[in-house]
ZADO-1210 file (C-alpha; in nm, 4 decimals, padded with zeros to 6 digits):
<atoms>
<atom x="00.3147" y="02.8328" z="-00.1995" code="MET" pos="1"/>
<atom x="00.6265" y="02.6744" z="-00.3483" code="ASN" pos="2"/>
<atom x="00.7076" y="02.3144" z="-00.2554" code="LEU" pos="3"/>
<atom x="01.0096" y="02.1011" z="-00.3441" code="LEU" pos="4"/>
<atom x="01.0247" y="01.7204" z="-00.3360" code="VAL" pos="5"/>
<atom x="01.3707" y="01.5584" z="-00.3525" code="ILE" pos="6"/>
<atom x="01.4398" y="01.2020" z="-00.4644" code="ARG" pos="7"/>
<atom x="01.7429" y="01.1512" z="-00.6865" code="PHE" pos="8"/>
<atom x="01.7328" y="00.7754" z="-00.7487" code="SER" pos="9"/>
<atom x="01.6778" y="00.4916" z="-00.8169" code="SER" pos="10"/>
<atom x="01.4021" y="00.4056" z="-01.0641" code="ALA" pos="11"/>
<atom x="01.2048" y="00.1968" z="-00.8169" code="GLY" pos="12"/>
<atom x="01.2294" y="00.4610" z="-00.5451" code="ASP" pos="13"/>
<atom x="01.1130" y="00.7312" z="-00.7859" code="ILE" pos="14"/>
<atom x="00.8039" y="00.5236" z="-00.8656" code="LEU" pos="15"/>
<atom x="00.7407" y="00.4740" z="-00.4944" code="LEU" pos="16"/>
<atom x="00.7081" y="00.8524" z="-00.4468" code="THR" pos="17"/>
<atom x="00.3900" y="00.8673" z="-00.6567" code="SER" pos="18"/>
<atom x="00.1580" y="00.8207" z="-00.3584" code="LEU" pos="19"/>
<atom x="00.3308" y="01.1107" z="-00.1824" code="PHE" pos="20"/>
<atom x="00.3057" y="01.3354" z="-00.4889" code="LEU" pos="21"/>
<atom x="-00.0644" y="01.2664" z="-00.5386" code="ARG" pos="22"/>
<atom x="-00.1371" y="01.3244" z="-00.1705" code="SER" pos="23"/>
<atom x="00.0657" y="01.6458" z="-00.1710" code="LEU" pos="24"/>
<atom x="-00.1294" y="01.7804" z="-00.4682" code="ARG" pos="25"/>
<atom x="-00.4612" y="01.6909" z="-00.3067" code="LYS" pos="26"/>
<atom x="-00.3572" y="01.8692" z="00.0119" code="ARG" pos="27"/>
<atom x="-00.2236" y="02.1780" z="-00.1684" code="PHE" pos="28"/>
<atom x="-00.4152" y="02.2023" z="-00.4981" code="PRO" pos="29"/>
<atom x="-00.2940" y="02.5551" z="-00.5731" code="ASP" pos="30"/>
<atom x="00.0706" y="02.5115" z="-00.4768" code="ALA" pos="31"/>
<atom x="00.3596" y="02.5095" z="-00.7215" code="SER" pos="32"/>
<atom x="00.5183" y="02.1673" z="-00.6732" code="ILE" pos="33"/>
<atom x="00.8675" y="02.0942" z="-00.8053" code="HIS" pos="34"/>
<atom x="01.0445" y="01.7575" z="-00.8129" code="PHE" pos="35"/>
<atom x="01.4236" y="01.7226" z="-00.8043" code="LEU" pos="36"/>
<atom x="01.5783" y="01.4060" z="-00.9460" code="THR" pos="37"/>
<atom x="01.8548" y="01.2759" z="-01.1709" code="LYS" pos="38"/>
<atom x="01.8260" y="01.3349" z="-01.5437" code="GLN" pos="39"/>
<atom x="01.8118" y="00.9621" z="-01.6213" code="GLU" pos="40"/>
<atom x="01.4898" y="00.9236" z="-01.4226" code="PHE" pos="41"/>
<atom x="01.3082" y="01.2226" z="-01.5721" code="LEU" pos="42"/>
<atom x="01.0710" y="01.0051" z="-01.7824" code="PRO" pos="43"/>
<atom x="00.9258" y="00.8499" z="-01.4679" code="LEU" pos="44"/>
<atom x="00.7811" y="01.1835" z="-01.3519" code="VAL" pos="45"/>
<atom x="00.7739" y="01.3876" z="-01.6735" code="ALA" pos="46"/>
<atom x="00.4000" y="01.3335" z="-01.7332" code="HIS" pos="47"/>
<atom x="00.2834" y="01.3571" z="-01.3720" code="SER" pos="48"/>
<atom x="-00.0185" y="01.5887" z="-01.3420" code="PRO" pos="49"/>
<atom x="00.0786" y="01.6577" z="-00.9819" code="TYR" pos="50"/>
<atom x="00.3995" y="01.8406" z="-01.0685" code="LEU" pos="51"/>
<atom x="00.4481" y="02.1881" z="-01.2094" code="ASP" pos="52"/>
<atom x="00.8150" y="02.1378" z="-01.2801" code="ARG" pos="53"/>
<atom x="01.0778" y="01.8643" z="-01.2786" code="VAL" pos="54"/>
<atom x="01.4323" y="01.9787" z="-01.2014" code="ILE" pos="55"/>
<atom x="01.7163" y="01.7468" z="-01.2941" code="THR" pos="56"/>
<atom x="02.0808" y="01.7080" z="-01.2076" code="ILE" pos="57"/>
<atom x="02.3416" y="01.4833" z="-01.3624" code="ASN" pos="58"/>
<atom x="02.5015" y="01.1956" z="-01.1751" code="SER" pos="59"/>
<atom x="02.8393" y="01.3532" z="-01.2483" code="SER" pos="60"/>
<atom x="02.7499" y="01.6956" z="-01.1048" code="ASP" pos="61"/>
<atom x="02.9868" y="01.8116" z="-00.8338" code="ARG" pos="62"/>
<atom x="02.9278" y="02.0682" z="-00.5619" code="ARG" pos="63"/>
<atom x="03.0083" y="02.3576" z="-00.7938" code="LYS" pos="64"/>
<atom x="02.7353" y="02.2597" z="-01.0404" code="GLU" pos="65"/>
<atom x="02.4888" y="02.1864" z="-00.7611" code="LEU" pos="66"/>
<atom x="02.5597" y="02.5222" z="-00.5954" code="SER" pos="67"/>
<atom x="02.4878" y="02.6985" z="-00.9215" code="GLN" pos="68"/>
<atom x="02.1646" y="02.5002" z="-00.9559" code="ARG" pos="69"/>
<atom x="02.0532" y="02.6043" z="-00.6081" code="LYS" pos="70"/>
<atom x="02.1291" y="02.9704" z="-00.6699" code="ARG" pos="71"/>
<atom x="01.9410" y="02.9623" z="-00.9979" code="THR" pos="72"/>
<atom x="01.6348" y="02.8040" z="-00.8381" code="LEU" pos="73"/>
<atom x="01.6229" y="03.0551" z="-00.5543" code="ILE" pos="74"/>
<atom x="01.6648" y="03.3420" z="-00.8004" code="ARG" pos="75"/>
<atom x="01.3861" y="03.2112" z="-01.0240" code="GLU" pos="76"/>
<atom x="01.1537" y="03.1672" z="-00.7270" code="LEU" pos="77"/>
<atom x="01.2351" y="03.5092" z="-00.5886" code="GLY" pos="78"/>
<atom x="01.3190" y="03.3442" z="-00.2576" code="GLY" pos="79"/>
<atom x="01.3291" y="03.0085" z="-00.0875" code="LYS" pos="80"/>
<atom x="01.0788" y="02.7262" z="-00.1158" code="TYR" pos="81"/>
<atom x="00.8179" y="02.7249" z="00.1576" code="ASP" pos="82"/>
<atom x="00.8784" y="02.3561" z="00.2280" code="VAL" pos="83"/>
<atom x="01.1285" y="02.1019" z="00.0968" code="ALA" pos="84"/>
<atom x="01.0463" y="01.7337" z="00.1399" code="TYR" pos="85"/>
<atom x="01.3597" y="01.5216" z="00.1297" code="ASP" pos="86"/>
<atom x="01.2553" y="01.1659" z="00.0431" code="LEU" pos="87"/>
<atom x="01.6156" y="01.0572" z="-00.0099" code="HIS" pos="88"/>
<atom x="01.8117" y="01.1760" z="00.2953" code="ASN" pos="89"/>
<atom x="02.1519" y="01.1123" z="00.1402" code="SER" pos="90"/>
<atom x="02.4661" y="01.3227" z="00.1674" code="LEU" pos="91"/>
<atom x="02.3823" y="01.4898" z="-00.1641" code="ARG" pos="92"/>
<atom x="02.0200" y="01.5583" z="-00.0744" code="SER" pos="93"/>
<atom x="02.1172" y="01.6921" z="00.2681" code="ARG" pos="94"/>
<atom x="02.3621" y="01.9298" z="00.1073" code="TRP" pos="95"/>
<atom x="02.1138" y="02.0397" z="-00.1586" code="PHE" pos="96"/>
<atom x="01.8264" y="02.1042" z="00.0810" code="ARG" pos="97"/>
<atom x="02.0401" y="02.3197" z="00.3120" code="ALA" pos="98"/>
<atom x="01.9245" y="02.6796" z="00.2823" code="GLY" pos="99"/>
<atom x="01.6808" y="02.6145" z="-00.0014" code="ILE" pos="100"/>
<atom x="01.3556" y="02.6194" z="00.1987" code="ALA" pos="101"/>
<atom x="01.1939" y="02.7879" z="00.4964" code="GLN" pos="102"/>
<atom x="01.1156" y="02.4437" z="00.6367" code="ARG" pos="103"/>
<atom x="01.2530" y="02.0979" z="00.5601" code="VAL" pos="104"/>
<atom x="01.0841" y="01.7626" z="00.6222" code="GLU" pos="105"/>
<atom x="01.3010" y="01.4514" z="00.5960" code="VAL" pos="106"/>
<atom x="01.2328" y="01.0794" z="00.5555" code="VAL" pos="107"/>
<atom x="01.3446" y="00.8725" z="00.8523" code="ARG" pos="108"/>
<atom x="01.4865" y="00.5502" z="00.7149" code="LYS" pos="109"/>
<atom x="01.4909" y="00.2384" z="00.9363" code="PRO" pos="110"/>
<atom x="01.8535" y="00.1743" z="00.8415" code="SER" pos="111"/>
<atom x="01.9638" y="00.0507" z="01.1839" code="LEU" pos="112"/>
<atom x="01.6679" y="-00.1856" z="01.2172" code="ARG" pos="113"/>
<atom x="01.7416" y="-00.3250" z="00.8708" code="LYS" pos="114"/>
<atom x="02.1008" y="-00.3948" z="00.9702" code="ARG" pos="115"/>
<atom x="01.9902" y="-00.5601" z="01.2929" code="LEU" pos="116"/>
<atom x="01.7743" y="-00.7950" z="01.0877" code="LEU" pos="117"/>
<atom x="02.0585" y="-00.8701" z="00.8447" code="VAL" pos="118"/>
<atom x="02.3362" y="-00.9084" z="01.1015" code="TRP" pos="119"/>
<atom x="02.1613" y="-01.0596" z="01.4031" code="PHE" pos="120"/>
<atom x="01.8174" y="-01.1619" z="01.2669" code="LYS" pos="121"/>
<atom x="01.6515" y="-00.9334" z="01.5205" code="TRP" pos="122"/>
<atom x="01.3269" y="-00.8301" z="01.3556" code="ASN" pos="123"/>
<atom x="01.2302" y="-00.4800" z="01.4628" code="ARG" pos="124"/>
<atom x="01.0549" y="-00.4085" z="01.1325" code="LEU" pos="125"/>
<atom x="00.7094" y="-00.5374" z="01.2254" code="ARG" pos="126"/>
<atom x="00.4510" y="-00.4294" z="01.1411" code="PRO" pos="127"/>
<atom x="00.5833" y="-00.3810" z="00.7902" code="ILE" pos="128"/>
<atom x="00.5731" y="-00.0206" z="00.6675" code="VAL" pos="129"/>
<atom x="00.5695" y="-00.0087" z="00.2856" code="PRO" pos="130"/>
<atom x="00.8104" y="00.2501" z="00.1474" code="ILE" pos="131"/>
<atom x="00.5299" y="00.4607" z="-00.0115" code="PRO" pos="132"/>
<atom x="00.3750" y="00.4939" z="00.3337" code="GLU" pos="133"/>
<atom x="00.7129" y="00.5720" z="00.4873" code="LEU" pos="134"/>
<atom x="00.7431" y="00.8578" z="00.2386" code="TYR" pos="135"/>
<atom x="00.3909" y="00.9714" z="00.3221" code="LEU" pos="136"/>
<atom x="00.4929" y="01.0162" z="00.6855" code="ARG" pos="137"/>
<atom x="00.7294" y="01.2913" z="00.5717" code="VAL" pos="138"/>
<atom x="00.4210" y="01.5019" z="00.5029" code="GLY" pos="139"/>
<atom x="00.2369" y="01.4162" z="00.8239" code="SER" pos="140"/>
<atom x="00.2880" y="01.7668" z="00.9639" code="ARG" pos="141"/>
<atom x="00.1054" y="01.9002" z="00.6591" code="ASP" pos="142"/>
<atom x="-00.1817" y="01.6543" z="00.6837" code="GLY" pos="143"/>
<atom x="-00.0985" y="01.4263" z="00.3914" code="LEU" pos="144"/>
<atom x="-00.3283" y="01.1237" z="00.3891" code="ALA" pos="145"/>
<atom x="-00.3254" y="00.7856" z="00.2195" code="ASN" pos="146"/>
<atom x="-00.6105" y="00.7675" z="-00.0311" code="ASP" pos="147"/>
<atom x="-00.5641" y="00.3944" z="-00.0834" code="GLY" pos="148"/>
<atom x="-00.5083" y="00.4321" z="-00.4584" code="GLN" pos="149"/>
<atom x="-00.1562" y="00.2894" z="-00.4656" code="GLY" pos="150"/>
<atom x="00.1138" y="00.3953" z="-00.7096" code="LEU" pos="151"/>
<atom x="00.0868" y="00.5696" z="-01.0455" code="GLU" pos="152"/>
<atom x="00.2993" y="00.6177" z="-01.3539" code="LEU" pos="153"/>
<atom x="00.1783" y="00.8462" z="-01.6308" code="PHE" pos="154"/>
<atom x="00.3099" y="00.7549" z="-01.9752" code="ILE" pos="155"/>
<atom x="00.1544" y="01.0184" z="-02.2010" code="GLY" pos="156"/>
<atom x="00.1064" y="00.9054" z="-02.5600" code="GLU" pos="157"/>
<atom x="00.3567" y="00.6197" z="-02.5377" code="THR" pos="158"/>
<atom x="00.2435" y="00.3310" z="-02.7558" code="SER" pos="159"/>
<atom x="00.2444" y="-00.0360" z="-02.6590" code="ASN" pos="160"/>
<atom x="00.5346" y="-00.2169" z="-02.8320" code="PRO" pos="161"/>
<atom x="00.3616" y="-00.5540" z="-02.7949" code="LEU" pos="162"/>
<atom x="00.1898" y="-00.6972" z="-03.1028" code="PRO" pos="163"/>
<atom x="-00.1768" y="-00.7727" z="-03.0271" code="PRO" pos="164"/>
<atom x="-00.2696" y="-01.1263" z="-02.9299" code="LEU" pos="165"/>
<atom x="-00.6205" y="-01.2549" z="-02.8767" code="ARG" pos="166"/>
<atom x="-00.7229" y="-01.5444" z="-02.6613" code="GLY" pos="167"/>
<atom x="-00.3915" y="-01.6250" z="-02.4969" code="ASN" pos="168"/>
<atom x="-00.2757" y="-01.4712" z="-02.1685" code="PRO" pos="169"/>
<atom x="00.0429" y="-01.2654" z="-02.1795" code="THR" pos="170"/>
<atom x="00.2957" y="-01.2947" z="-01.8984" code="VAL" pos="171"/>
<atom x="00.5788" y="-01.0491" z="-01.8466" code="GLY" pos="172"/>
<atom x="00.9072" y="-01.1887" z="-01.7175" code="PHE" pos="173"/>
<atom x="01.1616" y="-00.9494" z="-01.5637" code="ALA" pos="174"/>
<atom x="01.4589" y="-01.1743" z="-01.4783" code="PRO" pos="175"/>
<atom x="01.7125" y="-00.8974" z="-01.4258" code="GLY" pos="176"/>
<atom x="01.8178" y="-00.7063" z="-01.1156" code="ALA" pos="177"/>
<atom x="02.1028" y="-00.4729" z="-01.0348" code="ARG" pos="178"/>
<atom x="02.2628" y="-00.7230" z="-00.7974" code="HIS" pos="179"/>
<atom x="02.3379" y="-01.0809" z="-00.8957" code="GLN" pos="180"/>
<atom x="02.1995" y="-01.2456" z="-00.5815" code="THR" pos="181"/>
<atom x="01.8575" y="-01.0909" z="-00.6452" code="LYS" pos="182"/>
<atom x="01.8293" y="-01.2828" z="-00.9735" code="ARG" pos="183"/>
<atom x="01.6354" y="-01.6077" z="-00.9851" code="TRP" pos="184"/>
<atom x="01.8492" y="-01.8480" z="-01.1955" code="PRO" pos="185"/>
<atom x="01.7807" y="-01.8607" z="-01.5725" code="PRO" pos="186"/>
<atom x="01.6934" y="-02.2317" z="-01.5697" code="GLU" pos="187"/>
<atom x="01.4150" y="-02.1605" z="-01.3192" code="GLN" pos="188"/>
<atom x="01.2700" y="-01.8916" z="-01.5440" code="TRP" pos="189"/>
<atom x="01.2862" y="-02.1273" z="-01.8402" code="ILE" pos="190"/>
<atom x="01.1054" y="-02.4029" z="-01.6539" code="ALA" pos="191"/>
<atom x="00.8364" y="-02.1614" z="-01.5310" code="LEU" pos="192"/>
<atom x="00.7892" y="-02.0247" z="-01.8816" code="GLY" pos="193"/>
<atom x="00.7387" y="-02.3723" z="-02.0199" code="ARG" pos="194"/>
<atom x="00.4905" y="-02.4588" z="-01.7453" code="LEU" pos="195"/>
<atom x="00.2877" y="-02.1491" z="-01.8318" code="LEU" pos="196"/>
<atom x="00.3087" y="-02.2365" z="-02.2019" code="ARG" pos="197"/>
<atom x="00.1950" y="-02.5924" z="-02.1385" code="GLU" pos="198"/>
<atom x="-00.0934" y="-02.5213" z="-01.9030" code="HIS" pos="199"/>
<atom x="-00.2138" y="-02.1812" z="-02.0256" code="HIS" pos="200"/>
<atom x="-00.0705" y="-02.1374" z="-02.3775" code="GLN" pos="201"/>
<atom x="00.0734" y="-01.8153" z="-02.2412" code="ALA" pos="202"/>
<atom x="00.2834" y="-01.5742" z="-02.4420" code="ARG" pos="203"/>
<atom x="00.5990" y="-01.4842" z="-02.2478" code="ILE" pos="204"/>
<atom x="00.7445" y="-01.1344" z="-02.2861" code="VAL" pos="205"/>
<atom x="01.0961" y="-01.0714" z="-02.1530" code="LEU" pos="206"/>
<atom x="01.1563" y="-00.7204" z="-02.0179" code="LEU" pos="207"/>
<atom x="01.4677" y="-00.5504" z="-01.8883" code="GLY" pos="208"/>
<atom x="01.7564" y="-00.3110" z="-01.9388" code="ALA" pos="209"/>
<atom x="02.0044" y="-00.3280" z="-02.2296" code="PRO" pos="210"/>
<atom x="02.2617" y="-00.5066" z="-02.0140" code="GLU" pos="211"/>
<atom x="01.9997" y="-00.7756" z="-01.9433" code="GLU" pos="212"/>
<atom x="01.9230" y="-00.8446" z="-02.3074" code="SER" pos="213"/>
<atom x="02.1510" y="-01.1489" z="-02.3346" code="ASN" pos="214"/>
<atom x="02.0053" y="-01.2985" z="-02.0175" code="LEU" pos="215"/>
<atom x="01.6536" y="-01.2468" z="-02.1476" code="CYS" pos="216"/>
<atom x="01.7431" y="-01.3958" z="-02.4852" code="GLN" pos="217"/>
<atom x="01.8887" y="-01.7023" z="-02.3147" code="LEU" pos="218"/>
<atom x="01.5616" y="-01.7508" z="-02.1279" code="ILE" pos="219"/>
<atom x="01.3485" y="-01.6865" z="-02.4376" code="ALA" pos="220"/>
<atom x="01.5494" y="-01.9416" z="-02.6360" code="ASP" pos="221"/>
<atom x="01.5258" y="-02.1925" z="-02.3532" code="GLY" pos="222"/>
<atom x="01.1484" y="-02.1594" z="-02.3330" code="ILE" pos="223"/>
<atom x="01.1194" y="-02.1906" z="-02.7091" code="ARG" pos="224"/>
<atom x="01.3529" y="-02.4863" z="-02.7482" code="ASN" pos="225"/>
<atom x="01.3021" y="-02.6712" z="-02.4222" code="GLY" pos="226"/>
<atom x="01.6612" y="-02.6210" z="-02.3094" code="ILE" pos="227"/>
<atom x="01.6912" y="-02.5531" z="-01.9392" code="SER" pos="228"/>
<atom x="01.9839" y="-02.7552" z="-01.8139" code="ASN" pos="229"/>
<atom x="01.7864" y="-03.0756" z="-01.8445" code="GLY" pos="230"/>
<atom x="01.4570" y="-02.9288" z="-01.7239" code="ILE" pos="231"/>
<atom x="01.1787" y="-03.0110" z="-01.9688" code="SER" pos="232"/>
<atom x="00.8046" y="-03.0438" z="-01.9472" code="ASN" pos="233"/>
<atom x="00.7571" y="-03.2321" z="-02.2703" code="GLY" pos="234"/>
<atom x="00.7028" y="-02.9468" z="-02.5159" code="ILE" pos="235"/>
<atom x="00.9269" y="-02.9752" z="-02.8198" code="ASP" pos="236"/>
<atom x="00.9761" y="-02.6225" z="-02.9401" code="GLY" pos="237"/>
<atom x="00.7277" y="-02.3497" z="-03.0302" code="ASP" pos="238"/>
<atom x="00.4794" y="-02.4445" z="-03.2960" code="SER" pos="239"/>
<atom x="00.3171" y="-02.0999" z="-03.3077" code="HIS" pos="240"/>
<atom x="00.5556" y="-01.8103" z="-03.3671" code="ALA" pos="241"/>
<atom x="00.2831" y="-01.5614" z="-03.2765" code="GLU" pos="242"/>
<atom x="00.2772" y="-01.6840" z="-02.9173" code="THR" pos="243"/>
<atom x="00.6476" y="-01.7620" z="-02.8838" code="GLY" pos="244"/>
<atom x="00.8648" y="-01.5816" z="-02.6280" code="PRO" pos="245"/>
<atom x="00.9377" y="-01.2200" z="-02.7158" code="LEU" pos="246"/>
<atom x="01.2510" y="-01.0471" z="-02.5872" code="ASN" pos="247"/>
<atom x="01.2053" y="-00.6707" z="-02.5468" code="LEU" pos="248"/>
<atom x="01.4967" y="-00.6214" z="-02.3058" code="ALA" pos="249"/>
<atom x="01.7057" y="-00.3254" z="-02.4150" code="GLY" pos="250"/>
<atom x="01.4574" y="-00.2387" z="-02.6896" code="GLU" pos="251"/>
<atom x="01.2226" y="-00.0216" z="-02.4849" code="THR" pos="252"/>
<atom x="01.2399" y="00.2957" z="-02.2793" code="THR" pos="253"/>
<atom x="01.0981" y="00.3084" z="-01.9288" code="TRP" pos="254"/>
<atom x="00.7656" y="00.4335" z="-02.0612" code="LEU" pos="255"/>
<atom x="00.7551" y="00.1787" z="-02.3423" code="GLN" pos="256"/>
<atom x="00.8213" y="-00.0918" z="-02.0857" code="THR" pos="257"/>
<atom x="00.5277" y="00.0412" z="-01.8847" code="ALA" pos="258"/>
<atom x="00.3116" y="00.0334" z="-02.1971" code="ALA" pos="259"/>
<atom x="00.4199" y="-00.3252" z="-02.2615" code="ALA" pos="260"/>
<atom x="00.3255" y="-00.4135" z="-01.9047" code="LEU" pos="261"/>
<atom x="-00.0229" y="-00.2802" z="-01.9760" code="ASP" pos="262"/>
<atom x="-00.0566" y="-00.5644" z="-02.2245" code="GLY" pos="263"/>
<atom x="00.0356" y="-00.8289" z="-01.9660" code="CYS" pos="264"/>
<atom x="-00.2144" y="-01.0252" z="-01.7611" code="ASP" pos="265"/>
<atom x="00.0566" y="-01.1048" z="-01.5084" code="LEU" pos="266"/>
<atom x="00.4134" y="-00.9951" z="-01.4355" code="VAL" pos="267"/>
<atom x="00.6735" y="-01.2179" z="-01.2689" code="VAL" pos="268"/>
<atom x="00.9745" y="-01.0213" z="-01.1531" code="THR" pos="269"/>
<atom x="01.2677" y="-01.0230" z="-00.9184" code="ASN" pos="270"/>
<atom x="01.2888" y="-00.7657" z="-00.6399" code="ASP" pos="271"/>
<atom x="01.3643" y="-00.4870" z="-00.8876" code="SER" pos="272"/>
<atom x="01.2312" y="-00.1642" z="-01.0374" code="ALA" pos="273"/>
<atom x="01.0000" y="-00.3477" z="-01.2780" code="ILE" pos="274"/>
<atom x="00.8062" y="-00.4822" z="-00.9791" code="ALA" pos="275"/>
<atom x="00.7163" y="-00.1228" z="-00.8913" code="HIS" pos="276"/>
<atom x="00.6635" y="-00.0281" z="-01.2554" code="LEU" pos="277"/>
<atom x="00.4090" y="-00.3094" z="-01.2839" code="ALA" pos="278"/>
<atom x="00.2421" y="-00.2081" z="-00.9574" code="ALA" pos="279"/>
<atom x="00.2151" y="00.1515" z="-01.0785" code="ALA" pos="280"/>
<atom x="00.0350" y="00.0247" z="-01.3906" code="ARG" pos="281"/>
<atom x="-00.1946" y="-00.1905" z="-01.1720" code="LYS" pos="282"/>
<atom x="-00.0752" y="-00.5237" z="-01.3055" code="ARG" pos="283"/>
<atom x="-00.0966" y="-00.8468" z="-01.1083" code="THR" pos="284"/>
<atom x="00.2565" y="-00.9110" z="-00.9826" code="VAL" pos="285"/>
<atom x="00.4483" y="-01.2084" z="-00.8476" code="VAL" pos="286"/>
<atom x="00.7721" y="-01.0774" z="-00.6953" code="ALA" pos="287"/>
<atom x="01.0589" y="-01.3176" z="-00.6273" code="ILE" pos="288"/>
<atom x="01.2484" y="-01.2373" z="-00.3084" code="PHE" pos="289"/>
<atom x="01.5742" y="-01.4179" z="-00.2322" code="GLY" pos="290"/>
<atom x="01.8351" y="-01.2415" z="-00.0155" code="PRO" pos="291"/>
<atom x="01.5942" y="-00.9593" z="00.0700" code="THR" pos="292"/>
<atom x="01.2651" y="-00.9744" z="00.2613" code="VAL" pos="293"/>
<atom x="00.9285" y="-00.7995" z="00.2665" code="GLN" pos="294"/>
<atom x="01.0131" y="-00.6289" z="00.5963" code="GLU" pos="295"/>
<atom x="01.2294" y="-00.3833" z="00.4034" code="PHE" pos="296"/>
<atom x="00.9090" y="-00.2367" z="00.2559" code="GLY" pos="297"/>
<atom x="00.9701" y="-00.2985" z="-00.1136" code="PHE" pos="298"/>
<atom x="00.6985" y="-00.5504" z="-00.1990" code="ALA" pos="299"/>
<atom x="00.4763" y="-00.4400" z="-00.4913" code="PRO" pos="300"/>
<atom x="00.2374" y="-00.1825" z="-00.3488" code="TYR" pos="301"/>
<atom x="-00.1282" y="-00.1108" z="-00.4092" code="GLY" pos="302"/>
<atom x="-00.1983" y="-00.3859" z="-00.6609" code="THR" pos="303"/>
<atom x="-00.2891" y="-00.7545" z="-00.6581" code="ARG" pos="304"/>
<atom x="00.0351" y="-00.9307" z="-00.5814" code="MET" pos="305"/>
<atom x="00.2163" y="-01.2135" z="-00.4081" code="ALA" pos="306"/>
<atom x="00.5742" y="-01.2630" z="-00.2961" code="VAL" pos="307"/>
<atom x="00.7445" y="-01.5907" z="-00.3890" code="ALA" pos="308"/>
<atom x="01.0179" y="-01.6871" z="-00.1449" code="GLU" pos="309"/>
<atom x="01.1738" y="-01.9776" z="00.0420" code="VAL" pos="310"/>
<atom x="01.0428" y="-01.9512" z="00.3988" code="PRO" pos="311"/>
<atom x="01.2355" y="-02.0452" z="00.7069" code="GLY" pos="312"/>
<atom x="01.5910" y="-01.9988" z="00.5813" code="LEU" pos="313"/>
<atom x="01.7989" y="-01.8859" z="00.8814" code="PRO" pos="314"/>
<atom x="02.0387" y="-01.6902" z="00.6583" code="CYS" pos="315"/>
<atom x="01.7684" y="-01.4591" z="00.5178" code="ARG" pos="316"/>
<atom x="01.8037" y="-01.1702" z="00.4814" code="PRO" pos="317"/>
<atom x="02.1762" y="-01.1587" z="00.4153" code="CYS" pos="318"/>
<atom x="02.1744" y="-00.8077" z="00.2692" code="THR" pos="319"/>
<atom x="01.9587" y="-00.4979" z="00.2415" code="THR" pos="320"/>
<atom x="02.0168" y="-00.4436" z="-00.1306" code="ILE" pos="321"/>
<atom x="02.1662" y="-00.7620" z="-00.2774" code="GLY" pos="322"/>
<atom x="02.5213" y="-00.8622" z="-00.3642" code="GLY" pos="323"/>
<atom x="02.7411" y="-01.0281" z="-00.6227" code="ASN" pos="324"/>
<atom x="02.7463" y="-01.3724" z="-00.4624" code="ARG" pos="325"/>
<atom x="02.5828" y="-01.5726" z="-00.1868" code="CYS" pos="326"/>
<atom x="02.7857" y="-01.5244" z="00.1336" code="PRO" pos="327"/>
<atom x="02.7092" y="-01.8845" z="00.2337" code="LYS" pos="328"/>
<atom x="02.7903" y="-02.0278" z="-00.1072" code="GLY" pos="329"/>
<atom x="02.4684" y="-02.2294" z="-00.1439" code="HIS" pos="330"/>
<atom x="02.2202" y="-01.9683" z="-00.2803" code="PHE" pos="331"/>
<atom x="01.9303" y="-02.1675" z="-00.1347" code="ARG" pos="332"/>
<atom x="01.7037" y="-01.8630" z="-00.1230" code="CYS" pos="333"/>
<atom x="01.6869" y="-01.8701" z="-00.5030" code="MET" pos="334"/>
<atom x="01.7815" y="-02.2232" z="-00.6062" code="ILE" pos="335"/>
<atom x="01.5362" y="-02.3592" z="-00.3505" code="GLY" pos="336"/>
<atom x="01.2448" y="-02.1678" z="-00.5025" code="LEU" pos="337"/>
<atom x="01.1100" y="-02.4188" z="-00.7523" code="GLN" pos="338"/>
<atom x="00.9216" y="-02.3180" z="-01.0690" code="PRO" pos="339"/>
<atom x="00.6184" y="-02.5289" z="-00.9782" code="HIS" pos="340"/>
<atom x="00.5924" y="-02.3388" z="-00.6479" code="HIS" pos="341"/>
<atom x="00.5795" y="-02.0089" z="-00.8369" code="VAL" pos="342"/>
<atom x="00.3261" y="-02.1602" z="-01.0776" code="ALA" pos="343"/>
<atom x="00.1081" y="-02.2552" z="-00.7797" code="GLU" pos="344"/>
<atom x="00.1206" y="-01.8960" z="-00.6556" code="ILE" pos="345"/>
<atom x="00.0151" y="-01.7774" z="-01.0006" code="ILE" pos="346"/>
<atom x="-00.2800" y="-02.0177" z="-00.9986" code="GLU" pos="347"/>
<atom x="-00.3946" y="-01.8833" z="-00.6619" code="LYS" pos="348"/>
<atom x="-00.3891" y="-01.5284" z="-00.7982" code="LEU" pos="349"/>
<atom x="-00.6231" y="-01.6368" z="-01.0812" code="LYS" pos="350"/>
<atom x="-00.4409" y="-01.4038" z="-01.3176" code="ALA" pos="351"/>
<atom x="-00.4389" y="-01.6359" z="-01.6180" code="MET" pos="352"/>
<atom x="-00.7977" y="-01.6112" z="-01.7332" code="ALA" pos="353"/>
<atom x="-00.6684" y="-01.4865" z="-02.0678" code="GLY" pos="354"/>
</atoms>
């Protein structure tokens, strides 16, 4: 039996397919399972023991290149796939799956219900269905079941880029996000970092993409020097370089970031891919949600976690994916989330035993 799973992007969504892939392998242990994704996300599935092959396309590929890819796959298989599972359901995935399998199963996204919540605040997304479980429904006809083991990311022999530290808890900060409104302000991160330094002597590790390196360095410097637009908790600089903030943003691959997360006792992150990366490595996660809400299904899954948010704002959610600026101009969903509130959530999780 030949099976094809399709999910082109993005990083977080690729990670959220891991429950589906594990369940598919358990259901069909002798099948040949292929995964189709974009080349840039190959590392996230390259070491999966549930896959026999990962097929990649380039973001720039046009229909001609994709047609050639389809013909090559069918020729190599000696026929069509038995089943194709489309976990993306985009224009590109719909075109690619056409004619490539005897049977096609497709994810049913709650796009209309999301828009109703954004536009009119009509909540038709209860009970919340986490995205990994939404994907799992695609295989319901084939008897795929939830084993309760959450997400996974296999990193092979990737080494941990963090220098060892004994005695002090390590906290990962992921202050970046693709969209500006999903970013908690830098001064809030700085104040939280200094609270964790003061009360737990925590080492703060900044994680993110290359384009987030400057943001992470700003936060690292602010934690170290006590500069946070007037926010200070009384610590005058870092007296121990070993436990000072460490900026790894832009210095690590996806798998190295995952390895660094393994060295963290706790991860604080915006609603971004690193939230799912941390969940896949079974870290304790505090996820900061501003313009988006848990009803969309993207809270960290299958790990100890909490969502930090400002409850009761009538303008939330204002978007399904984030934006470049607050449509109301006040950004209360992020500015109103105070560092001491996030610190209280961390205390309740009891993740700072060190």
